N, C-alpha and C positions, 0 to 999 in steps of 0.2 A: 707606599709610601707606612707607617706605621703612624704618624699625623696627620688627620683628614685636613685638608690642605683644596682652598677653590683659587688659582691662579687666575684671573680676570688680567685682563691685557683689553688695550685700544688703542687710537690716536689721541691725541692732544684735544678735549672740548666735549669730551663722549660722552660725558659724567662717571667716567670708574670712581672717585671720590667720592661723590653722594651713595652712588649703587654701592659700594663694596659698605662703606660705612650702616649706609640702611641695613644690610645683607647682615651684615655683621651682628647689627645690634638687636635684632629678629631672631639670628638661632643662637645668641649665646653664644659668637664666635669671638676669636679676638682680631685684630686687623691691621695690616700694617700699609703703609705708604711708601714703595719703593720709590716712589719720582720723588719725594721731600727727600729724601737722604741724599737723589744724585742733588738736588737746587740746596739740600746743606752745603754738600762740599764745593759747589758754586759758588752760593754765599759768603764762604771761607775763602777760597780763591779770590776774591775780589776785596772780602776786607781785610787782606794782606797782601792787594795790590798784585798778586801774582797777573799773570799773562796767561788768562787762559787760551788763546791760542798755543802758546809753547806746550805740550803733550809732557816734555820729561819736565820742568819743574811742576809742572802741576803737578803729575805724576810723584816726584819725589815730597813735595806740602804735603798731600794726600794722607801718604803716611804716618803724618804726624796729629793727625786728626780721631780724635774717638765721637766717633754717630751713635746717636741713643737716639730709640726710635719707643715711645708708648704705644701702647697695642691695646687700646680702651679707645673700641669704635666711637662711645660717643664722646670721649676725648681725648684726640690723636694730641702725642707731641713728639717735637725733633728738635734733637742738643747738639752743640757741636760744646766739645773742650768743655761737658758741663751747663753752657749759655743758652739759651731760649730763643732758638731761630723759626720757631713754627711763623713770624707774623714775618718778617724781613726777608723770609727766604720766596714770596711770593710779590719783590719786587718787579717793575719792567725791567731792571737789571738782570735780576737774577734769570727771568726768562728767555733775555734775549742769550745768555749766555751759558744755559747750562746743556743746550746740546753737544757745544764745542765741548764740555767738560763728563760731558756723561759717554763721549763718542775715545778718550781716552782707555785703554784696553786697563791699565793699572787700575784704576779708578772703577772699573766694571768688575774688574776681578776682587778686588777690596769690599766692594757693597755686597758682590754675592755672597764671601760668606759671612757678612753679617745678618742678610735674608733667611739664605740657609739656616744659622744660628736660633732666627727670633721662630722660625717654624719651628725649630725641635724645641724649643721652648714652651712649647703652646700645648704641648700636651694632649689628654685625652678633650679638649675645648675642642678644641681645633683652629683654623684660624683665615683670612678671607686679604687673599693678599695680592694688589692691585699694582698697573704697571705696562712694561713693553715689552719684555721677555718672560714674562714668569712662566710661559706655556714652554716655551719652547725653551730655555736654557738654565734660570732658574729653578726650576721645579714642573723638571718634562716627564714628572711620571706623579703629577699631581690627582687628587681623587675626582676632581671635575674642575677641566679647562673652557670659560667662556673669552668671546672675542668680543666685546662689545664697540658696536661701529652708527655714524651717522651723519647723515648730508653736513657737508664744509657750510653752509651757512646755517644751518640748524646747530652744527657745533659753534658759530663763530657768535650768534647771538647767545646762545647759553652764556658762553666763558667773558663775552663782552657785558654782561648783564652782573655775574658775578662781580668782574674787577671795576665793574659801576659801586657795584652793594658794599664792597672793601674800601673801597678809594676815595668815595662817597663824591667822583668824582666823571665828566662824562665819560661813553672810552666809544669808538668808532667801530662800528660793527663791521668797516668793509677791512680796516686796519687789522683788526683780529683776525676776521677770515686770510687775510693775504698770510697774517705771520703764523698760522695756524697749519696754510698749505704748504709754507716754507720749513717750517720745521717737522710736520711730516714726512716733506723730501730729505730731513740729514737725518733724521731718525731709523728713515725707512731704506735708504741706501750707506751708513756708516757702516766702517767696514766686522766692530765689535760687535756681537749682538743684537745685530736691528730689529727694530720694528715689524716682529711678521705672526702672521697667525696660527696655529698651532694645527698641524691634519687634524686631529684629535677633538680642537674646538668648539663649542656651542658658538655662534654667530646670532648672537643678539642689537638687530638691529633699532636706535630710540629713536630715531628718527622724528615718528610718529608717536607715542609713547610718553608718558609724563612722567616721573619718577616711582611713583609707588607703583604704576604698570612694571617698570623694567624690576624693582625688587621684588616685585611675587614672581617673576619668571625667573630671576637667576633661583627665588627659593626655594619655586618648582622642582627645578633640576639639579639641585644638591639635595634636597630630601630625598626626589628618586634617585640620585645616586647610593642617599642613604639605606636605603631600601635591598641597594638588587642586591 
């Protein structure tokens, strides 16, 4: 593809956001969090009291939304109809409902078009795109494909720590692990664009690596691809 794009996929809690932001910042590339886009749509559904289990209602409501993503890795933003929703999209209510909204084909079609447009606008700078179907659906011809994974217990520990720091409240690691496993199941078995590893993706297991080590490994793969 004309734009150098790095597709990073993986299950919830595998460290995609921190890794992708770090990689993009180090490499001077743009950054796109597609998960935030699905969360933004979900937030809008909840805010409007739309039944997230009614796919027709969700599909219709989604067409009226303007989702805008900031692509600065050091200060990523997401807004719905001009309203910054960077914080509220991380709420427990959105986390619980996002799989249902993400499974609606019309929502995925809408957001995939937006995601591809953002990639096209990245120009010579290039872009790091994180999600669950980037290497398989959104950017099947990505310059580099990375699949991040980690042991569920480690993913739960990381996510619980993040949520605790964000909310300033104690978060149950056991409950977080159960929620992650449940979401993995929903995302991997949905009919539309399920979470799967692209055949040509480079698998990076982050279980025993710290953030800087993972960033360094991904950066090394990007440099190798650029030099080839």
